[in-house]
C-alpha positions, -999 to +999 in steps of 0.1 A: +275-243+866+270-202+863+239-188+851+245-168+818+233-131+816+224-128+777+228-088+781+263-093+795+296-079+773+319-107+771+353-102+755+364-131+732+400-135+724+404-160+692+424-189+695+452-178+670+458-146+695+456-160+729+492-165+730+502-130+720+515-103+744+481-087+758+485-058+742+486-076+707+457-097+712+426-090+691+396-084+715+359-092+701+332-078+722+302-103+719+269-115+738+255-151+741+223-156+719+193-155+736+174-188+741+146-177+715+174-165+690+192-197+693+162-220+683+150-197+657+189-200+643+183-239+646+150-237+632+166-217+604+196-244+596+180-270+580+153-268+551+136-293+529+117-278+496+097-299+475+086-338+472+097-373+459+122-367+434+120-331+436+131-331+473+158-307+483+174-309+515+196-278+523+219-279+555+225-237+555+256-236+584+266-205+563+233-186+571+234-197+609+272-185+610+260-148+598+232-143+617+247-156+648+273-129+644+250-102+634+234-111+664+263-116+687+289-092+674+293-058+694+323-045+689+361-051+689+395-038+702+429-040+689+417-050+655+437-037+630+439-033+589+473-047+569+490-013+574+483-017+614+461+008+614+428+001+642+396-009+624+367+015+640+334-007+646+303+004+631+272-015+643+253+002+615+271-014+589+275-048+604+280-064+575+312-049+563+325-052+595+321-090+596+335-092+559+366-078+580+373-107+602+390-136+586+367-165+577+382-194+605+378-165+632+343-158+620+336-196+628+350-196+660+333-162+672+302-173+659+305-208+674+312-190+707+282-167+708+260-197+699+270-216+728+289-242+712+323-234+728+325-225+764+345-199+785+373-213+805+371-210+843+387-180+845+360-156+826 
């Protein structure tokens, strides 16, 4: 087991890019969540409103995914648009940045940031 440094930037390569040549891989720069941030996200995932027949239970996985990306996504490289042009990362406009990432990859990165998947031994 290795200790986690929550301030350490980690290069994350999406599964769909791992078999590509290194110069063709998109790299997302991320940080793991602190234990406090992760606990807050977990607490906000499930919500109950009302009582009796008016009781509504909500599992807010989309909100958790979005918040983890806002906290953990710090940059990217080799991320291109439909014309093959590089997409610059703008941390001040994080919502727009997240919207550009394909949905399946957003979920994958969010899971990684929250510790739901792990680094391999080379990392």
